[in-house]
VOPAGU-2260 file (C-alpha; in pm, 1 decimal, decimal comma):
REM VOPAGU-2260
SITE   aa  ch    i         X         Y         Z
SITE  MET   A    0   -5454,1    1034,4    1573,5
SITE  THR   A    1   -5537,8    1389,0    1511,0
SITE  LYS   A    2   -5429,1    1448,5    1147,5
SITE  PRO   A    3   -5175,3    1745,7    1091,3
SITE  LYS   A    4   -5287,4    1963,3     802,6
SITE  ILE   A    5   -4954,4    1923,4     647,2
SITE  SER   A    6   -4786,6    1731,7     335,3
SITE  LYS   A    7   -4566,1    1425,0     357,5
SITE  LYS   A    8   -4270,7    1638,0     263,6
SITE  VAL   A    9   -4313,1    1891,2     531,8
SITE  SER   A   10   -4360,2    1608,4     803,9
SITE  THR   A   11   -4042,7    1449,6     688,7
SITE  ALA   A   12   -3843,3    1768,2     695,0
SITE  LEU   A   13   -3963,9    1822,5    1027,8
SITE  ILE   A   14   -3882,5    1485,7    1194,4
SITE  ASN   A   15   -3554,2    1469,9    1021,2
SITE  SER   A   16   -3456,0    1828,4    1091,5
SITE  LEU   A   17   -3573,7    1832,8    1497,6
SITE  GLY   A   18   -3416,8    1484,6    1531,4
SITE  ALA   A   19   -3078,9    1596,2    1434,4
SITE  GLY   A   20   -3139,3    1930,5    1636,2
SITE  VAL   A   21   -3118,5    2154,8    1357,8
SITE  VAL   A   22   -3391,9    2406,2    1264,7
SITE  PRO   A   23   -3606,7    2291,7     977,7
SITE  ARG   A   24   -3617,7    2540,7     665,0
SITE  ILE   A   25   -3991,7    2450,0     602,1
SITE  GLY   A   26   -4316,0    2374,7     818,4
SITE  LEU   A   27   -4186,1    2538,1    1140,7
SITE  GLU   A   28   -4531,9    2719,3    1201,9
SITE  ASN   A   29   -4672,6    2383,3    1257,0
SITE  VAL   A   30   -4453,9    2329,9    1586,9
SITE  ALA   A   31   -4430,8    2694,7    1692,1
SITE  VAL   A   32   -4535,1    2748,0    2027,9
SITE  GLY   A   33   -4561,1    3050,4    2295,3
SITE  ARG   A   34   -4394,8    3311,3    2085,9
SITE  ASP   A   35   -4719,8    3469,1    1957,1
SITE  LYS   A   36   -4614,4    3808,9    2127,1
SITE  GLU   A   37   -4274,8    3841,1    2001,2
SITE  LEU   A   38   -4322,5    3688,2    1622,5
SITE  LYS   A   39   -4589,7    3968,6    1621,2
SITE  SER   A   40   -4331,7    4205,5    1710,5
SITE  LEU   A   41   -4099,7    4129,2    1447,7
SITE  VAL   A   42   -4362,1    4094,7    1194,3
SITE  GLN   A   43   -4455,0    4442,3    1288,7
SITE  SER   A   44   -4096,8    4566,5    1174,6
SITE  ILE   A   45   -4126,6    4343,0     885,5
SITE  GLU   A   46   -4418,5    4546,8     763,9
SITE  ASP   A   47   -4318,4    4874,7     877,8
SITE  ILE   A   48   -3982,4    4840,1     673,3
SITE  ALA   A   49   -4220,0    4773,0     374,7
SITE  GLN   A   50   -4322,7    5143,7     395,3
SITE  GLY   A   51   -3960,5    5241,9     313,4
SITE  VAL   A   52   -3783,3    5280,2     671,1
SITE  ALA   A   53   -3536,7    5037,4     825,3
SITE  ALA   A   54   -3559,7    4811,4    1123,7
SITE  PHE   A   55   -3240,0    4659,6    1343,4
SITE  ARG   A   56   -3376,3    4365,2    1620,0
SITE  PHE   A   57   -3194,7    4163,9    1830,4
SITE  VAL   A   58   -3343,0    3819,4    1926,4
SITE  ILE   A   59   -3173,9    3675,6    2268,9
SITE  GLY   A   60   -3173,0    3400,9    2463,4
SITE  ASN   A   61   -2970,7    3107,6    2620,7
SITE  TYR   A   62   -2872,4    2807,3    2423,5
SITE  GLY   A   63   -3188,4    2615,2    2326,7
SITE  SER   A   64   -3399,2    2926,5    2375,6
SITE  GLY   A   65   -3543,5    2921,6    2025,8
SITE  LYS   A   66   -3340,0    3205,2    1893,1
SITE  SER   A   67   -3247,3    3003,9    1538,0
SITE  PHE   A   68   -3607,5    2912,6    1551,0
SITE  MET   A   69   -3747,7    3238,6    1574,6
SITE  LEU   A   70   -3552,9    3357,5    1318,8
SITE  GLN   A   71   -3636,3    3120,1    1060,3
SITE  LEU   A   72   -3995,0    3133,5    1129,3
SITE  VAL   A   73   -3966,0    3501,6    1091,6
SITE  ARG   A   74   -3755,3    3458,1     751,1
SITE  ASN   A   75   -4049,2    3232,3     610,5
SITE  ARG   A   76   -4317,7    3493,2     685,8
SITE  ALA   A   77   -4112,7    3765,2     524,2
SITE  MET   A   78   -4106,9    3575,8     197,2
SITE  GLU   A   79   -4461,1    3492,6     233,5
SITE  LEU   A   80   -4501,2    3906,8     252,7
SITE  GLY   A   81   -4288,1    3936,0     -42,7
SITE  PHE   A   82   -3959,9    4007,7      70,6
SITE  VAL   A   83   -3618,0    3929,9     -36,0
SITE  VAL   A   84   -3446,9    3746,1     247,3
SITE  THR   A   85   -3082,0    3641,9     321,0
SITE  ASP   A   86   -2942,9    3474,5     613,8
SITE  ALA   A   87   -2565,7    3354,2     759,0
SITE  ASP   A   88   -2444,4    3195,3    1064,3
SITE  LEU   A   89   -2154,3    3390,6    1199,3
SITE  SER   A   90   -1834,7    3215,7    1264,3
SITE  LEU   A   91   -1428,4    3220,9    1276,1
SITE  GLU   A   92   -1442,3    3276,3     935,3
SITE  ARG   A   93   -1757,3    3494,2     859,5
SITE  ARG   A   94   -1767,8    3802,2    1089,2
SITE  LEU   A   95   -1868,9    4177,8    1048,3
SITE  ALA   A   96   -1444,7    4278,5    1008,3
SITE  GLY   A   97   -1133,1    4130,9     999,7
SITE  SER   A   98    -807,8    4131,0     906,1
SITE  ASN   A   99    -834,7    3862,1     659,3
SITE  ASN   A  100   -1178,6    3954,2     478,2
SITE  GLN   A  101   -1393,4    3796,7     719,2
SITE  GLY   A  102   -1687,9    4101,0     664,5
SITE  LEU   A  103   -1645,0    4021,5     273,7
SITE  ALA   A  104   -1693,4    3620,7     381,0
SITE  THR   A  105   -2025,1    3724,7     527,4
SITE  TYR   A  106   -2139,8    3957,9     240,6
SITE  ARG   A  107   -2060,5    3682,0       2,8
SITE  GLU   A  108   -2252,5    3400,8     204,6
SITE  LEU   A  109   -2538,7    3638,1     264,5
SITE  MET   A  110   -2550,2    3676,6    -154,5
SITE  SER   A  111   -2505,5    3319,6    -192,5
SITE  ARG   A  112   -2834,7    3300,0      46,3
SITE  LEU   A  113   -3068,2    3512,1    -121,6
SITE  ALA   A  114   -3430,0    3381,0    -104,4
SITE  THR   A  115   -3767,8    3478,6    -228,0
SITE  LYS   A  116   -4110,8    3299,4    -198,7
SITE  THR   A  117   -4045,7    3161,3    -533,6
SITE  ARG   A  118   -3701,9    3058,3    -456,4
SITE  PRO   A  119   -3723,9    3006,5    -100,3
SITE  ASP   A  120   -3381,6    2766,7     -64,9
SITE  GLY   A  121   -3142,9    3043,7    -155,6
SITE  GLY   A  122   -2940,0    3131,1    -463,6
SITE  ALA   A  123   -3202,1    3365,5    -605,8
SITE  PHE   A  124   -3003,7    3618,3    -706,6
SITE  VAL   A  125   -3011,7    3585,3   -1102,5
SITE  SER   A  126   -3390,8    3483,0   -1094,7
SITE  ILE   A  127   -3448,1    3817,9    -892,9
SITE  LEU   A  128   -3238,7    4009,7   -1194,2
SITE  GLU   A  129   -3408,6    3805,5   -1497,1
SITE  GLY   A  130   -3752,3    3782,9   -1338,3
SITE  TRP   A  131   -3711,0    4204,4   -1325,1
SITE  ILE   A  132   -3599,8    4212,6   -1689,3
SITE  ASN   A  133   -3875,1    3980,1   -1827,4
SITE  LYS   A  134   -4159,0    4194,5   -1625,9
SITE  ILE   A  135   -3987,5    4502,5   -1801,0
SITE  GLN   A  136   -3995,3    4337,0   -2147,7
SITE  GLN   A  137   -4368,1    4242,5   -2088,7
SITE  GLU   A  138   -4436,4    4596,4   -2005,6
SITE  VAL   A  139   -4300,4    4748,6   -2312,8
SITE  VAL   A  140   -4483,3    4475,2   -2512,3
SITE  GLN   A  141   -4836,5    4593,0   -2348,5
SITE  ASN   A  142   -4736,4    4969,9   -2340,0
SITE  SER   A  143   -4580,7    5019,7   -2698,4
SITE  GLY   A  144   -4693,9    4717,0   -2876,7
SITE  MET   A  145   -4333,5    4655,3   -2978,7
SITE  LYS   A  146   -4216,8    4285,6   -3026,6
SITE  PRO   A  147   -3897,4    4153,5   -2879,2
SITE  ASN   A  148   -3749,7    4144,7   -3225,8
SITE  ASP   A  149   -3877,3    4480,1   -3322,3
SITE  GLU   A  150   -3605,3    4743,0   -3370,1
SITE  GLY   A  151   -3587,2    4998,9   -3100,5
SITE  PHE   A  152   -3747,9    4720,7   -2829,6
SITE  ASP   A  153   -3420,1    4674,0   -2635,1
SITE  ASP   A  154   -3343,1    5009,5   -2620,1
SITE  ALA   A  155   -3695,1    5076,6   -2474,0
SITE  VAL   A  156   -3645,2    4762,9   -2224,7
SITE  GLU   A  157   -3302,0    4969,7   -2144,2
SITE  ALA   A  158   -3454,8    5282,0   -2066,6
SITE  LYS   A  159   -3699,9    5146,6   -1809,8
SITE  ILE   A  160   -3400,2    4974,5   -1652,0
SITE  ARG   A  161   -3198,9    5296,3   -1637,9
SITE  GLU   A  162   -3497,1    5481,7   -1478,2
SITE  VAL   A  163   -3480,3    5233,2   -1178,0
SITE  VAL   A  164   -3094,6    5234,9   -1185,1
SITE  GLN   A  165   -3143,2    5658,7   -1146,0
SITE  GLN   A  166   -3333,7    5549,1    -827,9
SITE  ILE   A  167   -3021,1    5453,5    -629,9
SITE  GLU   A  168   -2717,6    5617,3    -827,8
SITE  ASP   A  169   -2741,3    5914,1    -528,5
SITE  LEU   A  170   -2651,7    5675,5    -266,3
SITE  VAL   A  171   -2299,9    5567,1    -161,2
SITE  HIS   A  172   -2133,1    5339,2    -451,0
SITE  GLY   A  173   -2466,7    5353,2    -630,6
SITE  PHE   A  174   -2340,1    5477,1    -982,2
SITE  ASP   A  175   -2092,2    5166,7    -979,0
SITE  PHE   A  176   -2404,0    4961,4    -859,8
SITE  GLY   A  177   -2614,7    5099,1   -1127,0
SITE  SER   A  178   -2313,2    5044,3   -1382,6
SITE  VAL   A  179   -2306,6    4696,5   -1291,5
SITE  ILE   A  180   -2691,5    4607,9   -1322,4
SITE  VAL   A  181   -2695,6    4800,8   -1691,9
SITE  ALA   A  182   -2401,5    4526,6   -1764,7
SITE  TYR   A  183   -2596,9    4247,9   -1666,3
SITE  TRP   A  184   -2877,6    4359,4   -1882,5
SITE  LYS   A  185   -2620,7    4414,2   -2176,9
SITE  GLY   A  186   -2509,7    4081,2   -2136,1
SITE  TYR   A  187   -2840,6    3966,6   -2102,7
SITE  ARG   A  188   -2983,0    4134,2   -2428,9
SITE  SER   A  189   -2704,0    4006,4   -2632,8
SITE  ASP   A  190   -2630,2    3658,1   -2486,0
SITE  ASP   A  191   -2295,5    3730,2   -2342,6
SITE  ASP   A  192   -2253,9    3486,6   -2087,7
SITE  ASP   A  193   -1878,9    3635,3   -1957,9
SITE  LEU   A  194   -2037,0    3980,8   -1932,9
SITE  LYS   A  195   -2318,2    3863,8   -1722,9
SITE  ASN   A  196   -2111,1    3639,4   -1518,7
SITE  ALA   A  197   -1872,9    3906,7   -1459,3
SITE  ALA   A  198   -2126,7    4137,1   -1322,9
SITE  LEU   A  199   -2261,8    3867,2   -1111,2
SITE  GLN   A  200   -1927,0    3807,4    -977,6
SITE  TRP   A  201   -1872,4    4188,9    -888,6
SITE  LEU   A  202   -2217,0    4207,3    -708,7
SITE  ARG   A  203   -2133,6    3910,4    -508,8
SITE  GLY   A  204   -1815,8    4062,5    -383,1
SITE  GLU   A  205   -1586,3    3812,7    -571,9
SITE  PHE   A  206   -1353,6    4025,7    -759,7
SITE  ASN   A  207   -1034,3    4062,3    -561,1
SITE  LYS   A  208    -856,1    4329,3    -770,5
SITE  LYS   A  209    -975,5    4673,2    -903,2
SITE  SER   A  210    -811,4    4638,2   -1218,1
SITE  GLU   A  211    -995,3    4276,3   -1298,1
SITE  ALA   A  212   -1328,9    4490,3   -1235,8
SITE  LYS   A  213   -1241,9    4766,4   -1459,9
SITE  THR   A  214   -1151,7    4533,6   -1746,1
SITE  ALA   A  215   -1456,6    4348,4   -1702,1
SITE  LEU   A  216   -1717,7    4583,4   -1632,8
SITE  GLY   A  217   -1560,4    4913,2   -1659,2
SITE  VAL   A  218   -1596,1    5017,0   -1288,8
SITE  ARG   A  219   -1322,4    5129,8   -1050,5
SITE  VAL   A  220   -1450,4    4948,5    -731,0
SITE  ILE   A  221   -1515,3    4657,3    -627,3
SITE  ILE   A  222   -1683,3    4534,3    -285,8
SITE  ASP   A  223   -1443,1    4483,9       7,1
SITE  ASP   A  224   -1415,0    4414,1     366,3
SITE  GLU   A  225   -1486,7    4802,5     436,9
SITE  SER   A  226   -1765,0    4881,7     222,8
SITE  TRP   A  227   -1995,0    4557,6     203,2
SITE  TYR   A  228   -2265,4    4687,7     414,2
SITE  ASP   A  229   -2333,0    4970,0     193,4
SITE  TYR   A  230   -2391,1    4749,1     -66,1
SITE  LEU   A  231   -2669,2    4541,6     157,5
SITE  LYS   A  232   -2833,1    4898,9     169,4
SITE  LEU   A  233   -2811,4    4918,0    -221,9
SITE  LEU   A  234   -2925,6    4603,3    -275,2
SITE  ALA   A  235   -3241,0    4653,3     -40,5
SITE  LYS   A  236   -3320,1    4990,2    -241,1
SITE  PHE   A  237   -3289,2    4801,0    -540,7
SITE  VAL   A  238   -3501,0    4491,7    -492,9
SITE  ALA   A  239   -3781,4    4751,3    -357,7
SITE  GLU   A  240   -3802,8    4947,4    -691,5
SITE  ILE   A  241   -3823,7    4645,1    -878,7
SITE  GLY   A  242   -4117,4    4536,5    -705,0
SITE  TYR   A  243   -4022,3    4334,7    -389,6
SITE  LYS   A  244   -4089,9    4470,7     -22,1
SITE  GLY   A  245   -3745,1    4518,5      73,8
SITE  LEU   A  246   -3443,3    4294,3     210,8
SITE  ILE   A  247   -3427,1    4106,6     535,0
SITE  VAL   A  248   -3093,8    4004,5     657,3
SITE  PHE   A  249   -3066,4    3723,5     924,3
SITE  LEU   A  250   -2758,2    3682,4    1097,6
SITE  ASP   A  251   -2728,4    3431,2    1365,7
SITE  GLU   A  252   -2488,0    3280,6    1608,5
SITE  ALA   A  253   -2338,9    3627,4    1715,1
SITE  VAL   A  254   -2176,7    3435,7    2010,9
SITE  HIS   A  255   -1863,9    3401,2    1798,6
SITE  LEU   A  256   -1834,0    3750,4    1786,3
SITE  TYR   A  257   -1820,1    3726,5    2159,7
SITE  GLN   A  258   -1592,7    3472,5    2168,9
SITE  ILE   A  259   -1330,7    3632,3    1926,6
SITE  SER   A  260   -1002,6    3626,0    2156,4
SITE  PRO   A  261    -823,2    3928,5    2071,2
SITE  THR   A  262    -963,7    4254,1    2244,8
SITE  ALA   A  263    -900,5    4461,4    1965,8
SITE  SER   A  264   -1062,5    4228,5    1680,7
SITE  ARG   A  265   -1367,6    4200,1    1919,4
SITE  GLU   A  266   -1417,9    4545,1    1976,6
SITE  LYS   A  267   -1374,9    4646,4    1575,2
SITE  ASN   A  268   -1663,9    4391,2    1504,0
SITE  TYR   A  269   -1877,3    4543,4    1775,4
SITE  SER   A  270   -1797,5    4879,5    1653,7
SITE  ARG   A  271   -1882,3    4770,4    1292,8
SITE  LEU   A  272   -2242,3    4654,9    1472,6
SITE  LEU   A  273   -2264,3    4984,2    1629,2
SITE  ALA   A  274   -2200,1    5162,0    1287,7
SITE  ILE   A  275   -2496,8    4932,9    1110,4
SITE  PHE   A  276   -2713,8    4962,2    1417,4
SITE  ASN   A  277   -2697,0    5327,4    1410,5
SITE  ASP   A  278   -2750,4    5365,7    1036,2
SITE  VAL   A  279   -3069,2    5147,8    1049,8
SITE  MET   A  280   -3236,3    5293,7    1331,8
SITE  GLN   A  281   -3164,6    5651,1    1217,9
SITE  CYS   A  282   -3322,5    5547,1     875,9
SITE  LYS   A  283   -3030,6    5607,1     678,2
SITE  ALA   A  284   -3107,0    5279,4     506,0
SITE  GLU   A  285   -3434,9    5214,1     326,0
SITE  TYR   A  286   -3666,0    4931,5     274,2
SITE  LEU   A  287   -3386,8    4718,2     487,6
SITE  GLY   A  288   -3403,5    4500,0     814,0
SITE  VAL   A  289   -3134,6    4353,6    1007,7
SITE  ILE   A  290   -3200,6    4084,9    1269,4
SITE  ILE   A  291   -2927,2    3951,5    1508,8
SITE  GLY   A  292   -2947,6    3603,5    1684,9
SITE  GLY   A  293   -2719,0    3630,9    2028,7
SITE  THR   A  294   -2669,8    3453,5    2362,8
SITE  LEU   A  295   -2755,2    3673,8    2673,5
SITE  LYS   A  296   -2383,9    3692,9    2722,8
SITE  PHE   A  297   -2330,3    3793,4    2389,2
SITE  LEU   A  298   -2548,3    4105,1    2494,1
SITE  GLU   A  299   -2505,3    4175,7    2892,6
SITE  ASP   A  300   -2117,4    4025,9    2969,0
SITE  PRO   A  301   -1970,9    4331,4    3103,9
SITE  ASN   A  302   -1639,4    4227,5    3012,7
SITE  ARG   A  303   -1673,5    4042,2    2656,6
SITE  GLY   A  304   -2036,3    4111,7    2545,6
SITE  LEU   A  305   -2203,4    4457,2    2379,3
SITE  PHE   A  306   -2253,4    4580,6    2730,4
SITE  SER   A  307   -1876,4    4631,4    2782,0
SITE  ASP   A  308   -1902,6    4942,4    2543,1
SITE  SER   A  309   -2091,9    5208,1    2704,3
SITE  ALA   A  310   -2240,0    5315,1    2359,4
SITE  TRP   A  311   -2394,7    4917,5    2331,8
SITE  ARG   A  312   -2509,7    4955,3    2687,4
SITE  ARG   A  313   -2678,6    5281,4    2630,4
SITE  ARG   A  314   -2870,8    5166,5    2316,3
SITE  THR   A  315   -2997,5    4823,9    2456,0
SITE  LYS   A  316   -2989,5    4792,6    2830,4
SITE  GLU   A  317   -3335,8    4740,5    2950,9
SITE  SER   A  318   -3558,5    5035,7    3083,6
SITE  ARG   A  319   -3544,3    5075,5    3437,7
SITE  PHE   A  320   -3886,0    5118,3    3433,9
SITE  VAL   A  321   -3949,2    4784,5    3283,3
SITE  ALA   A  322   -3717,7    4619,6    3534,7
SITE  LYS   A  323   -3951,7    4783,8    3821,8
SITE  ALA   A  324   -4244,7    4697,2    3687,1
SITE  GLY   A  325   -4168,5    4347,7    3601,5
SITE  VAL   A  326   -4295,9    4308,2    3293,7
SITE  ARG   A  327   -4138,9    4225,6    2916,0
SITE  GLU   A  328   -4085,2    4494,4    2665,0
SITE  ILE   A  329   -4071,7    4371,0    2322,0
SITE  ASN   A  330   -4106,0    4652,2    2108,1
SITE  GLY   A  331   -3744,2    4781,3    2178,4
SITE  PRO   A  332   -3489,1    4697,3    1991,7
SITE  VAL   A  333   -3386,3    4371,5    2199,2
SITE  ILE   A  334   -3624,5    4090,1    2236,6
SITE  LYS   A  335   -3592,2    3819,8    2498,2
SITE  LEU   A  336   -3683,5    3494,6    2487,4
SITE  ASN   A  337   -3790,8    3366,4    2812,1
SITE  PRO   A  338   -3841,7    2988,2    2891,7
SITE  LEU   A  339   -4157,3    2830,3    2755,5
SITE  SER   A  340   -4413,7    2715,9    3032,3
SITE  GLU   A  341   -4479,9    2346,6    3120,5
SITE  SER   A  342   -4813,8    2406,2    2949,1
SITE  GLU   A  343   -4646,6    2507,0    2644,0
SITE  ILE   A  344   -4385,3    2252,4    2630,1
SITE  LEU   A  345   -4642,7    2016,5    2662,1
SITE  ASN   A  346   -4857,4    2178,9    2345,9
SITE  LEU   A  347   -4532,4    2133,2    2160,4
SITE  LEU   A  348   -4491,3    1760,8    2224,7
SITE  GLU   A  349   -4825,9    1683,0    2124,9
SITE  LYS   A  350   -4784,6    1871,3    1805,4
SITE  LEU   A  351   -4470,1    1641,2    1751,4
SITE  ALA   A  352   -4627,5    1315,3    1890,8
SITE  ASP   A  353   -4883,2    1403,7    1606,5
SITE  ILE   A  354   -4646,9    1484,3    1337,6
SITE  HIS   A  355   -4450,4    1171,7    1405,1
SITE  ALA   A  356   -4786,7     955,1    1356,6
SITE  PHE   A  357   -4853,3    1130,5    1067,7
SITE  ASN   A  358   -4541,4    1084,2     900,8
SITE  TYR   A  359   -4481,1     703,0     963,5
SITE  ASN   A  360   -4842,8     635,8     902,6
SITE  TYR   A  361   -4953,1     492,2    1268,6
SITE  GLN   A  362   -5209,9     545,9    1521,8
SITE  LYS   A  363   -5060,4     778,5    1815,4
SITE  VAL   A  364   -5002,0     623,5    2118,6
SITE  LEU   A  365   -4909,9     881,4    2390,9
SITE  ALA   A  366   -5158,3    1046,1    2562,7
SITE  GLN   A  367   -5148,2    1363,8    2730,5
SITE  ASN   A  368   -5057,4    1203,4    3052,8
SITE  ASP   A  369   -4760,6    1029,1    2891,0
SITE  LEU   A  370   -4602,9    1355,0    2770,9
SITE  LYS   A  371   -4661,6    1485,2    3130,7
SITE  GLU   A  372   -4456,1    1197,0    3265,1
SITE  PHE   A  373   -4192,0    1245,8    2983,4
SITE  VAL   A  374   -4137,4    1616,3    3066,1
SITE  GLN   A  375   -4135,0    1557,8    3475,1
SITE  GLU   A  376   -3886,0    1249,3    3441,1
SITE  ILE   A  377   -3668,4    1528,0    3272,4
SITE  VAL   A  378   -3688,3    1771,1    3523,1
SITE  ASN   A  379   -3600,1    1511,9    3771,8
SITE  ARG   A  380   -3324,8    1405,5    3593,8
SITE  LEU   A  381   -3161,3    1735,8    3488,2
SITE  GLY   A  382   -3285,5    1901,9    3835,7
SITE  ALA   A  383   -3525,2    2143,3    3929,9
SITE  GLU   A  384   -3334,8    2444,9    3904,4
SITE  ALA   A  385   -3259,8    2372,0    3550,6
SITE  LEU   A  386   -3431,6    2594,8    3271,9
SITE  LEU   A  387   -3622,9    2365,6    3081,5
SITE  THR   A  388   -3589,9    2497,3    2705,2
SITE  PRO   A  389   -3711,6    2392,7    2392,3
SITE  GLY   A  390   -3347,5    2255,4    2240,9
SITE  GLU   A  391   -3337,3    2059,4    2548,6
SITE  ILE   A  392   -3658,2    1810,3    2517,0
SITE  VAL   A  393   -3710,3    1817,6    2112,0
SITE  ARG   A  394   -3454,4    1595,8    2027,8
SITE  ASP   A  395   -3515,2    1377,6    2351,0
SITE  PHE   A  396   -3865,0    1319,2    2234,8
SITE  ILE   A  397   -3803,0    1266,9    1893,5
SITE  SER   A  398   -3585,1     978,0    1972,6
SITE  VAL   A  399   -3808,8     852,4    2213,9
SITE  LEU   A  400   -4079,7     853,5    1960,7
SITE  ASN   A  401   -3858,5     654,0    1711,6
SITE  ILE   A  402   -3780,5     386,5    1965,5
SITE  LEU   A  403   -4113,8     363,1    2043,6
SITE  HIS   A  404   -4250,9     313,5    1677,7
SITE  GLN   A  405   -3933,8      82,6    1577,5
SITE  ASN   A  406   -4011,7    -109,0    1909,2
SITE  PRO   A  407   -4386,9    -166,4    1982,7
SITE  GLN   A  408   -4302,1    -407,5    2249,6
SITE  ILE   A  409   -4144,4    -148,6    2440,0
SITE  THR   A  410   -4329,6     134,0    2658,6
SITE  LEU   A  411   -4246,0     461,7    2740,8
SITE  ASN   A  412   -4214,5     413,8    3131,6
SITE  GLN   A  413   -3951,7     139,5    3017,9
SITE  ILE   A  414   -3799,7     409,8    2804,3
SITE  ILE   A  415   -3780,5     697,7    3050,5
SITE  HIS   A  416   -3752,6     545,0    3390,1
SITE  ASP   A  417   -3456,2     289,7    3280,9
SITE  SER   A  418   -3133,7     378,3    3493,4
SITE  ASP   A  419   -2946,2     460,0    3139,4
SITE  PHE   A  420   -3192,3     728,5    3011,8
SITE  LYS   A  421   -3006,0    1042,8    3051,3
SITE  PRO   A  422   -3185,7    1346,0    2889,5
SITE  THR   A  423   -2939,6    1601,7    2695,6
SITE  LYS   A  424   -2860,5    1893,0    2884,6
SITE  ILE   A  425   -2739,6    2183,8    2657,1
SITE  GLY   A  426   -2629,6    2473,0    2851,3
SITE  ALA   A  427   -2971,8    2636,5    2940,7
SITE  SER   A  428   -2814,7    2771,3    3272,7
SITE  ALA   A  429   -2662,6    3099,3    3227,4
SITE  GLU   A  430   -2359,2    2978,4    3459,8
SITE  VAL   A  431   -2285,3    2719,9    3188,7
SITE  ASP   A  432   -1961,9    2835,5    2957,7
SITE  GLU   A  433   -2144,3    2888,6    2640,1
SITE  GLU   A  434   -1760,7    2790,2    2471,2
SITE  ASP   A  435   -1789,5    2439,8    2583,7
SITE  VAL   A  436   -2120,7    2362,6    2447,6
SITE  ALA   A  437   -2284,2    2316,1    2099,6
SITE  GLU   A  438   -2630,6    2481,4    2051,5
SITE  PHE   A  439   -2925,4    2300,0    1963,8
SITE  SER   A  440   -3108,4    2551,6    1751,6
SITE  ILE   A  441   -3495,3    2530,8    1774,6
């Protein structure tokens, strides 16, 4: 058995998540195959963001092609590089705009899932703020010789906090954002939990009335369905000013925008997305990245997809030169995920077999020929015309590994050649109606 260089925690997370058909939060690099060019392109965009620019990228592919896996992989890489990251799945309740505050619901979800290298599971907003305050306090001690209980120490700290706040006050809504940051510091300094909580509530978009915000914090505005993107821009600038590389926002399941039935509502969401796209691509935002995961129909359907809008089609349609040459272009705003090759799928299965054996502490029993036979049997069962994607095969393979481990008397041949063996088919073909299938996200 080739022992993977991972911990038991990581192997357990991988096996449990992949076996359930969802993307694990940790350890993805141990099962990533065939996406080196795409990953390199996305990481390059992230590294550019650290220089003060902004970036917007689509990751597009059919169900099971690896969109969510790629987004999670890039999310983890961004945290390692020193970015604040956040992610949300779009849904019926979470859109970019809506009559029932669906855009604000997306913002609230993003704020609840803020993550850093030291807080990778989300909920990092408080640690970001208080870590910054503690850092400033240490700087004041080192530079002035004062101690926290000395007279004038808090004033010196507040002066440095206001230096950062001044860097964002010229942006749209920047003055109010900065005022709330200062309010949080005042609550922190005086151990006033009510003031701290009010500041956090405002920053998370949880005030429903302007009068409540004015009473609690002295500000006359609240974050709402129309303004929430402006506050993401402010947050990106703010975290860059306090020592992070920037903010990367990941929005997956963009197919839910495509599935909005009322035309006016769908077009409103597409228009909001276009406004964000234009803003980012024209570098009106700083230190901000937006990465969207969506299906081919979401992008290219001429009736309901982004291509139904001529402005979107001009911005995202593949260049005619690329189409004529029969090559891929992965440095533009759209990255399309092609199916993995058979050798890449075999490499993936081999990694999974090694991790499964390591996790359950047994000698791996499947050889390379067994893996080839497994793939071939799935191709035979699904049909040669089917596009074989990671999402169609991983969950089945984990299930087979579990059966073999728990039932040593059974062989691989007995399982896959049995008449009851029916591989999962999750809509890799473009002709499958995306509203009638559930996505395996790997």
